[in-house]
C-alpha positions in Angstrom: 60.0 -8.0 -3.5 59.9 -4.6 -5.6 56.4 -3.5 -6.6 57.6 -3.3 -10.4 54.1 -4.2 -11.8 50.0 -3.0 -11.7 49.2 -6.3 -10.0 52.4 -6.0 -7.0 51.4 -2.5 -6.6 47.3 -3.5 -6.2 48.4 -6.1 -3.7 50.4 -4.1 -1.8 47.2 -1.6 -1.9 45.4 -4.4 -0.7 47.6 -5.5 2.4 47.8 -1.8 2.9 44.2 -1.6 4.1 44.6 -5.3 5.4 41.3 -6.5 3.6 41.0 -9.8 2.1 40.8 -10.2 -1.8 37.5 -10.9 -2.0 36.5 -8.2 0.4 38.4 -5.4 -1.6 37.0 -6.7 -4.8 33.2 -6.7 -3.5 34.0 -3.5 -2.1 35.0 -2.0 -5.4 32.4 -3.9 -7.4 34.5 -6.6 -9.3 34.5 -10.2 -8.9 37.4 -12.1 -7.1 38.4 -14.0 -10.4 38.7 -10.3 -12.3 40.4 -9.3 -9.4 42.8 -12.2 -9.8 43.5 -11.1 -13.3 44.2 -7.8 -12.1 46.9 -9.1 -9.1 48.3 -11.5 -11.9 48.6 -9.1 -14.2 46.4 -11.1 -16.9 44.0 -7.9 -17.4 44.5 -4.5 -17.3 42.0 -3.0 -14.7 38.8 -1.7 -16.0 37.7 2.2 -15.8 34.9 2.0 -13.9 37.2 0.1 -11.1 39.8 2.7 -11.1 37.0 5.7 -10.9 35.9 3.7 -7.5 40.0 3.5 -6.7 40.2 7.3 -7.4 37.2 8.3 -5.4 39.0 6.7 -2.3 42.1 8.7 -3.1 44.3 6.2 -4.6 46.6 7.6 -6.7 46.3 6.3 -9.8 49.5 7.3 -11.6 51.2 5.6 -8.9 49.0 2.2 -9.1 49.5 2.6 -13.1 53.4 3.7 -13.7 54.6 3.1 -9.9 55.4 6.8 -9.8 54.5 8.9 -6.6 53.0 7.8 -3.6 49.9 5.3 -2.8 48.0 8.3 -2.3 46.7 11.4 -3.7 47.2 13.3 -0.3 50.9 13.2 1.6 51.7 9.7 3.4 51.1 11.2 6.3 47.7 12.3 6.0 44.4 10.7 7.2 43.8 7.6 5.1 40.9 5.0 4.4 40.7 2.8 8.2 42.8 -0.1 8.0 43.6 -2.5 10.7 46.9 -4.5 11.0 45.9 -8.2 11.7 50.0 -9.3 12.2 51.3 -10.5 15.2 53.8 -7.3 15.6 55.4 -6.7 19.0 56.6 -3.4 19.1 59.0 -2.1 21.9 59.9 1.7 22.3 63.4 2.8 22.9 62.2 2.9 26.9 61.9 -0.8 26.5 57.7 -1.0 26.8 56.2 -3.3 25.1 53.4 -1.8 22.6 50.4 -3.9 22.2 49.7 -3.8 18.5 48.4 -7.4 17.6 45.3 -7.0 15.8 44.9 -2.9 16.9 42.7 -1.1 14.8 44.5 2.1 13.3 42.6 5.0 11.3 46.3 6.2 9.8 48.8 3.8 8.9 51.9 3.6 6.3 54.3 1.0 4.6 57.4 1.5 4.5 60.4 -0.8 2.5 62.6 -2.7 4.7 66.2 -1.2 3.0 68.4 -3.2 4.0 70.4 -5.4 6.7 72.2 -3.4 9.7 74.9 -5.6 11.5 74.5 -5.9 15.3 77.9 -7.7 15.5 81.0 -6.1 13.9 80.5 -3.2 11.3 79.8 -4.2 8.1 78.7 -2.9 4.9 75.3 -2.9 3.7 75.4 -5.9 0.7 74.4 -4.0 -2.5 71.9 -7.4 -3.7 70.0 -7.1 -0.5 66.8 -7.9 -1.6 64.0 -5.5 -0.6 61.5 -8.6 0.4 59.4 -7.2 2.5 57.3 -4.1 3.7 56.4 -2.9 7.2 53.0 -1.8 8.1 53.6 1.0 10.9 50.7 3.0 12.8 51.3 6.6 12.0 50.6 7.9 15.4 54.2 6.4 16.5 56.0 8.5 13.9 56.0 11.9 14.7 58.7 13.3 12.0 58.4 13.4 7.8 58.2 10.1 6.5 61.5 10.8 4.6 63.2 11.0 7.8 63.2 7.0 8.6 64.6 3.9 7.8 64.1 0.4 8.3 66.6 -2.5 8.6 66.6 -6.0 9.6 68.8 -6.9 12.4 71.6 -8.9 11.6 73.8 -10.3 14.7 73.3 -11.2 18.4 75.7 -8.6 20.1 72.1 -6.6 21.2 70.1 -9.5 22.5 68.5 -10.3 24.9 66.9 -6.5 23.8 67.0 -6.6 20.0 66.8 -9.7 18.5 68.7 -11.4 15.3 66.0 -10.8 12.3 63.9 -8.0 14.5 63.1 -5.3 12.8 64.4 -1.3 13.6 63.1 2.1 12.7 65.6 4.8 12.5 64.7 8.1 12.4 67.9 10.3 10.7 69.8 12.8 12.7 72.6 14.7 11.8 74.0 15.6 15.3 75.3 13.7 18.4 72.5 15.9 20.8 70.4 13.9 23.2 71.9 10.4 22.0 74.2 9.1 25.4 72.5 6.4 26.4 70.7 6.0 23.1 70.4 2.6 21.0 71.6 4.6 17.1 72.9 3.3 14.1 76.3 4.7 13.0 78.8 4.3 10.5 82.5 3.7 11.3 85.4 2.9 8.5 84.1 -0.8 8.0 80.8 0.0 7.7 77.6 0.8 9.6 76.4 -1.3 12.9 73.9 -0.6 16.2 74.8 0.1 18.8 73.7 1.8 22.4 76.0 4.9 22.8 77.9 6.3 25.3 80.3 9.4 25.5 83.6 9.9 27.1 84.0 14.2 27.0 87.3 13.1 28.7 89.0 11.0 26.8 87.1 12.1 23.3 85.8 8.8 22.6 82.8 7.3 21.9 81.5 4.1 23.4 79.6 1.5 21.6 78.1 -1.0 23.6 76.1 -4.3 22.9 73.6 -5.6 25.3 74.9 -9.3 25.1 77.9 -9.5 27.4 79.5 -11.9 25.2 80.4 -9.4 23.2 83.1 -6.4 23.8 82.7 -2.3 23.9 83.9 -1.3 20.9 85.9 2.3 21.4 86.1 5.0 19.0 89.2 7.1 19.8 88.8 10.4 17.6 92.7 10.9 19.2 93.8 8.0 17.2 91.8 9.3 14.0 89.2 7.0 14.3 86.0 7.8 12.2 82.2 7.6 13.3 79.4 9.3 11.8 76.1 9.2 13.0 73.2 7.8 10.7 70.2 8.0 13.6 68.6 6.7 16.8 66.1 4.2 17.3 62.5 4.9 17.4 60.9 1.5 17.0 61.7 -2.0 17.4 59.5 -5.1 16.1 59.2 -8.8 15.8 57.0 -9.8 13.7 55.2 -13.4 14.7 53.1 -13.7 11.0 52.5 -12.0 8.3 49.5 -9.8 7.6 46.4 -12.0 6.9 44.9 -11.0 3.2 
């Protein structure tokens, strides 16, 4: 859910550090009871507590009003050390499994899951899709500016077994089609958006949208027939969540 209250944002901060509420409270000189009251919006954070957070470069304007980023520094600058404790399988576009289970990273970032992306026929993003979660990613895997990445939850089975229904995919925005032949991309067609492996047939002036699942057909986008297609971006990371982060 969206972090609309001080308590929501405080929970997000604790989660980004992969700490328990008790450890976070102890580190910042407050009781667990006070922490619970802050989290549940039953009490406003005390000035002494806010000063301790400010010393750790937490953006108090973000915490109290929701404006700006979580930290005073840019999201891609070094942040306090955190641990990713969730059982997460991260798969690169080359198919190599990267072990992120119980890994320790000095730089992580939270990105919201924006919407579902169809892995079947193209479909429009539903306007009432609830931003129900964030994913915590090691910054080392994201080489570009954070604003150039979008996170989607996969809906459909056409990309199985490589990309499963409910997998999380990270899409890097891309304006042109260079170096996308053979890549898994998010594309927009007349009927909506979809996730497919791209192949170009330059002779016929066609773009072929390949599923991995043999039960689904290849979709042909023919510019000679007036078909329209635009590139949203390329998939740079795929995740399969085993369980939520431990707090």
